[in-house]
N, C-alpha and C positions, 0 to 999 in steps of 0.2 A: 165111548162114554161121552155124554153130552155135558156141556158146561152149564152150571146152575145160573139161572137168571136172577139178578139181584134188584131189589127195589130200594131206592133211597127215600126215606121218610124222615120227617122232623118230629122229634118227641121232646116237648117242652123246649123248643128252639135249639135242640142239639141234633145234628145229623146222625142217622143210624142206617145200616144196611140190613135188609131182611131178605131171605130167600123166598122167591115167588113160587107159587101163590102164597100170600101172607094175609093173616086176619088181624084184627085189633087184639085178639087174645095172644097172638104171637108177639106183637109189639109190647104188650104188658109184661109178658114173660121175659122178653129181652131186657127190659129195664129193671125188672125185679121189684117193682113197687108193691107194697103191702096194703091191704084194705085198712081203713075205708078210703076211697077216692072215687072221683067221677071222671069220665072220659068224654072227650069231644074229638071228632075228626072234621077238619076243615070248618070249625066253629059250630058243628052240629052235634048236640048231645047224643050219645049212644048208650042205651040202657045196658046194664051189666049182663042181662040175659041174652043180648045180641052180640057180645064181643066175639064169640067163636064163628058167627055167621057174617060179621061185617068185614067184607073183603077190602084190602088196602090197594091203592094205586101208587105208582111212582110219583113222588113229590107231595104226598099227603102230609098235612100238618096235624099232629096229634097233641092234645093237651091232656095231661093226667094231673088232676087237681085234688090235693088232699085238704080236708077241712082244718081250719086253724082254731084251736080252743083258746079261751081267755077273752079278755076285753080290751 
């Protein structure tokens, strides 16, 4: 049996480990954030329609940003 390869990524400045290969959709599921929110990987916006196709690399920085209501 082979050992699973783990990626270390940063999600909102907190370290997480994901099993490789991993996508942005995997990272979102790991955190459990609920919509609405926007996502960026290494400061690059990723459209929601691309989460499942956006492959992550070891050391990626992911920001999941929820809108703030009010004034």
